[in-house]
C-alpha positions in Angstrom: 73.8 28.9 104.3 76.6 32.2 105.2 76.3 34.9 106.9 78.9 37.8 107.6 78.8 39.4 110.8 78.8 43.2 110.8 81.6 44.0 112.6 85.2 45.6 111.4 87.6 44.0 108.5 89.6 41.6 111.0 85.9 40.4 112.5 84.5 38.8 109.4 82.9 35.0 109.7 81.5 32.7 107.9 79.1 29.5 108.4 80.9 26.6 107.4 77.6 24.0 106.6 80.4 21.1 107.1 81.6 22.1 110.0 78.8 23.6 111.5 80.3 27.3 113.0 81.5 30.5 112.2 84.5 30.6 110.7 86.8 33.4 110.2 87.9 35.0 107.3 91.4 36.7 106.8 90.5 39.6 104.3 93.9 42.1 103.1 93.9 45.5 102.1 94.1 44.3 98.9 90.8 42.3 99.2 89.2 45.6 100.7 90.1 47.7 97.8 88.8 45.2 95.1 85.8 45.0 97.0 84.9 48.8 96.4 84.5 48.0 92.5 82.9 44.4 93.3 82.5 40.9 94.6 85.6 39.5 96.1 86.5 35.9 96.6 88.2 34.2 99.8 88.7 30.9 101.0 89.3 29.5 104.1 90.7 26.5 104.7 90.1 24.9 108.5 88.5 22.5 110.0 89.6 18.3 111.2 90.0 16.9 108.6 90.8 20.1 107.0 88.1 21.1 104.0 87.9 24.9 102.3 85.1 27.1 101.8 84.9 29.7 99.4 82.9 32.6 100.2 81.7 36.1 97.9 81.4 39.2 99.8 80.7 42.5 98.6 81.9 46.0 99.1 79.9 45.7 102.7 81.5 42.5 103.4 78.2 40.6 103.3 78.1 37.1 101.8 76.9 36.9 98.4 77.4 33.0 97.7 79.4 30.1 99.3 80.3 27.2 97.3 82.7 24.5 98.9 84.7 23.8 96.2 86.5 20.8 97.3 85.8 18.6 100.0 89.3 17.0 99.5 90.3 16.4 103.4 93.4 16.5 105.0 94.2 13.0 107.3 95.8 12.7 110.6 98.6 11.8 108.5 98.2 15.1 106.4 98.0 13.0 103.1 94.9 13.5 100.7 91.9 11.4 100.3 91.2 11.9 96.3 87.5 12.5 96.3 85.5 13.9 93.4 85.6 17.7 93.5 82.2 19.3 94.8 80.3 22.6 94.4 77.3 22.8 97.4 74.6 25.5 96.6 72.6 27.4 99.5 69.1 25.9 100.3 68.0 29.7 100.0 69.2 32.7 98.6 68.7 36.6 100.0 66.7 38.3 97.6 68.2 42.0 98.6 71.9 40.0 97.7 70.4 39.4 94.3 69.7 43.1 93.9 72.6 44.7 95.4 74.3 43.1 92.2 72.7 45.7 90.3 73.8 48.8 92.5 74.0 50.6 96.1 70.8 52.8 95.4 68.1 50.1 95.5 65.3 52.0 93.5 67.8 52.6 90.4 68.8 48.6 91.4 65.4 47.1 91.1 64.5 48.9 87.8 67.7 47.6 86.1 66.5 43.9 87.8 63.1 44.1 87.0 64.2 45.2 83.1 66.5 42.0 83.4 63.3 39.9 84.6 61.6 41.0 82.2 64.0 40.2 78.9 64.4 37.0 81.1 60.1 35.7 80.9 60.4 37.5 77.4 62.9 34.2 76.4 65.7 37.1 75.3 69.0 36.4 76.1 71.7 37.9 79.0 74.8 38.4 78.6 76.8 39.3 82.1 80.1 40.9 81.7 82.7 41.1 84.5 86.5 40.5 84.3 86.3 37.8 87.1 83.9 35.3 85.4 83.8 33.2 88.6 82.5 36.5 90.3 79.9 36.4 87.7 78.9 33.3 87.4 77.4 33.7 91.4 75.1 36.7 90.2 74.2 34.6 87.2 73.3 31.6 89.5 71.4 33.5 91.4 69.3 35.1 88.7 69.2 31.2 87.4 67.7 30.2 90.4 64.5 32.1 90.4 63.5 30.2 86.8 62.8 26.8 88.1 61.0 25.6 85.1 63.3 26.4 82.6 66.8 27.8 82.3 67.0 30.9 80.9 69.9 32.0 78.2 72.1 34.2 80.6 76.1 33.5 80.3 79.0 35.4 81.6 81.1 37.0 79.6 84.6 39.2 79.7 84.6 42.9 78.0 86.6 41.1 75.3 84.9 38.4 74.3 81.6 40.8 73.8 82.6 40.6 70.1 81.1 36.8 70.2 77.8 37.7 71.2 75.1 36.3 69.0 71.2 37.0 69.2 69.0 39.7 67.5 68.5 42.0 70.3 70.6 40.5 73.2 70.5 41.9 76.7 74.2 43.1 78.0 75.0 44.5 81.6 78.1 45.4 82.6 78.6 44.1 86.2 81.3 45.6 87.2 80.6 49.5 85.7 76.7 48.8 86.8 75.2 49.7 83.0 73.4 48.2 79.9 75.6 48.0 76.6 72.4 47.6 75.6 69.2 47.1 76.5 67.4 44.0 74.3 63.6 44.3 73.5 61.2 47.1 74.4 59.4 45.6 76.7 57.1 47.5 79.7 59.0 46.2 82.8 56.3 48.3 85.8 54.3 45.3 86.5 58.2 43.4 87.5 59.4 46.4 89.1 56.1 46.4 91.5 56.0 42.8 92.6 60.1 42.6 92.7 59.7 45.7 95.4 56.3 44.0 97.1 58.9 40.8 97.2 61.6 42.6 99.0 59.0 43.4 101.4 58.3 39.8 102.1 59.9 37.7 104.9 60.0 34.9 102.0 60.5 37.1 99.1 62.6 35.5 96.9 60.3 32.2 96.8 57.4 34.9 96.2 59.0 36.4 93.4 60.1 33.2 92.0 56.1 32.3 92.2 55.1 35.1 90.5 57.8 34.1 87.6 56.6 30.7 87.2 53.0 31.9 87.1 54.1 34.3 84.4 55.9 32.4 82.0 53.1 29.7 82.6 50.6 32.2 81.1 52.7 33.0 78.6 53.3 29.6 77.3 49.5 29.1 77.3 49.3 32.4 75.3 52.0 31.1 73.0 49.8 28.1 72.2 46.3 29.4 71.9 47.8 32.3 69.4 50.1 29.5 66.9 47.0 27.4 66.9 44.0 27.7 64.6 43.0 31.1 63.2 40.7 32.4 66.4 40.5 35.7 67.1 40.5 36.8 70.7 39.6 39.6 73.0 42.3 41.0 75.5 39.5 39.6 77.9 39.3 36.2 76.7 42.8 35.8 76.6 43.1 36.4 80.5 40.4 34.3 81.1 42.2 31.7 79.2 46.0 32.1 80.7 44.9 32.8 84.1 46.8 36.5 84.2 45.5 39.6 85.1 43.9 42.0 82.1 46.5 44.7 82.9 48.9 42.3 82.1 47.7 40.8 78.5 49.4 44.1 76.6 53.0 42.7 78.1 52.8 39.0 76.6 51.4 40.1 73.6 54.4 42.6 72.7 56.8 39.9 74.4 54.7 37.9 71.8 55.6 39.9 68.6 58.8 39.8 69.8 58.5 35.9 69.2 57.2 36.8 65.5 53.5 36.3 66.3 51.4 38.7 63.8 49.5 39.5 67.2 47.6 42.0 65.1 45.6 39.7 63.1 44.8 37.4 66.2 44.0 39.5 68.9 41.3 42.1 68.3 42.6 45.2 70.5 39.5 48.0 69.3 
């Protein structure tokens, strides 16, 4: 777990899980300027034996991610012991750090992340644009960790690679400029906004939201199975019972099913 002190730039620290203590991070004026437009990466080599910690900081110099890019250690003789490089992920992720990737104003950031979440629940592809792919992957990995049953179709690209994006209506979001280039399919995201806000108010918000997403994915898979097998016609109320979801969410799942090519009109009695 990595934490950063809310002090002056010269007093920025990160907690290292290898030596189990806070270590200082050297932040230059150039780093400060770069942080105004996105995440910056800062590496600290320290300890006995020496090891490295790579920390991603936002514009407020708060840690957004931590990696241990190499566990090569320097012995007393200063010779390198050749061990394979490893990446150590944080055990928990602060939900606020994910939301803040999509804007400084929380209300707008929640709306943006709700839209992205709905697209991923629907099985749509997400492309995140950042000129520094390593920084973009921090955001991608945090989002992916919310989906435990299956990895979403999410990718990190530079703007120069946008011509290689595939899919009928992919979601493309520019992390640096905070805007959608392509919003994907039309889905009512009000439910996602609500559960994200509830999760942000909870001390275990990340786990809470991940569980909500897991339930939505389960319900949609069950609904898809029902509507692609046989010729039975269902009412929305019956479907809600069979897929274990609130009746108010059935229209959203049916919209996703239509995007998957299911003839909802012939399988669901909406009258």
